[in-house]
Structure formats: C-alpha cells, structure tokens
C-alpha positions in Angstrom: 11.3 7.1 -7.2 11.7 3.4 -6.6 12.6 1.1 -9.5 9.9 -1.5 -10.2 7.1 0.6 -8.9 5.1 2.2 -11.7 2.2 3.7 -9.7 2.7 7.2 -8.3 4.5 7.0 -5.0 6.3 9.4 -2.7 7.9 9.7 0.7 6.2 11.9 3.3 6.7 12.4 7.0 4.2 9.7 7.8 5.9 7.1 5.5 5.8 6.1 1.9 2.6 6.7 -0.1 1.3 4.9 -3.1 -1.7 5.9 -5.3 -3.2 2.9 -7.1 -6.6 4.5 -7.8 -7.7 3.9 -11.3 -5.6 0.8 -11.8 -7.5 -2.4 -12.8 -6.9 -5.7 -11.0 -4.4 -7.2 -10.3 -2.2 -4.1 -10.8 -2.9 -2.4 -7.5 -1.8 -5.5 -5.5 1.3 -5.9 -7.6 2.3 -2.3 -7.2 1.7 -2.3 -3.4 3.7 -5.5 -2.9 6.5 -4.2 -5.1 6.7 -1.1 -2.9 6.6 -3.1 0.3 9.5 -5.2 -0.9 11.5 -2.2 -1.9 11.0 -0.2 1.3 11.4 -3.2 3.7 10.0 -1.5 6.8 8.2 1.6 8.0 4.6 2.6 7.3 3.1 2.6 3.8 0.0 4.6 3.1 -2.1 3.2 0.2 -4.6 5.4 -1.7 -7.1 3.0 -3.3 -10.6 3.1 -5.0 -11.9 0.1 -3.1 -11.1 -2.1 -0.2 -8.4 -4.6 -1.4 -9.7 -7.7 0.4 -7.5 -10.0 -1.7 -4.4 -8.1 -0.6 -4.9 -8.8 3.1 -3.8 -12.5 3.1 -0.7 -11.5 1.0 0.2 -8.8 3.6 -0.2 -11.3 6.5 2.0 -13.8 4.7 4.7 -11.2 4.3 4.6 -9.9 7.9 2.5 -6.7 7.3 -0.7 -5.6 9.0 -3.3 -3.2 7.6 -5.5 -0.5 9.1 -8.2 1.6 7.4 -7.6 5.3 8.1 -9.5 8.4 7.1 -9.0 9.5 3.5 -10.5 11.8 0.9 -14.1 11.3 -0.2 -14.4 8.3 -2.5 -11.0 7.0 -1.4 -10.1 3.9 0.7 -6.9 4.7 2.6 -4.9 2.1 4.3 -1.9 2.3 6.6 0.3 -0.8 6.2 2.9 -1.5 8.9 5.4 -4.3 9.5 4.4 -6.7 12.3 6.8 -6.3 15.2 9.0 -9.3 15.6 
C-alpha cells in the first residue's frame, strides 16, 4: 500500500488500480491525485461511480492523459497515462 492514499489501491499487471467508488466529492479526485504523485509514471486504472469531469484539467496540468475503458456494469473506468515527453 502507498502512504497517503486511503482508497483501496493495488498493483496489477496492467498498472496501479484505485477504487474510489462510493466516495463523495472531492475525495475521489484527492485520492487519485495522491496516487499519481506517489507512482510517478506508468498506467493507473481508476474505478469510479461517475465520469470525473473536474479531474481532467488537473490531469492535463500534471502531464497525464485519460481514456475511458470498458468496466463493470455501473462503473466508469479510466486509464490514466503519463503524457510522453
């Protein structure tokens, strides 16, 4: 587990995962940004209840891009990747 990240998170072969479902705003964004700061690079898969539109400008500012990917029913799943320099 990574210090400073309270939401469930784990490492899998496709990158780090974080599950922020059930958290009220602004906690999902804070948890996701804390994980991104801790891992530095590599893909992060976000499991969310809704599309986090307010997160997108924060990601761009920090040099990350997002992509919606297939997830479980009722889940919004995103792949976050660092923008190549």
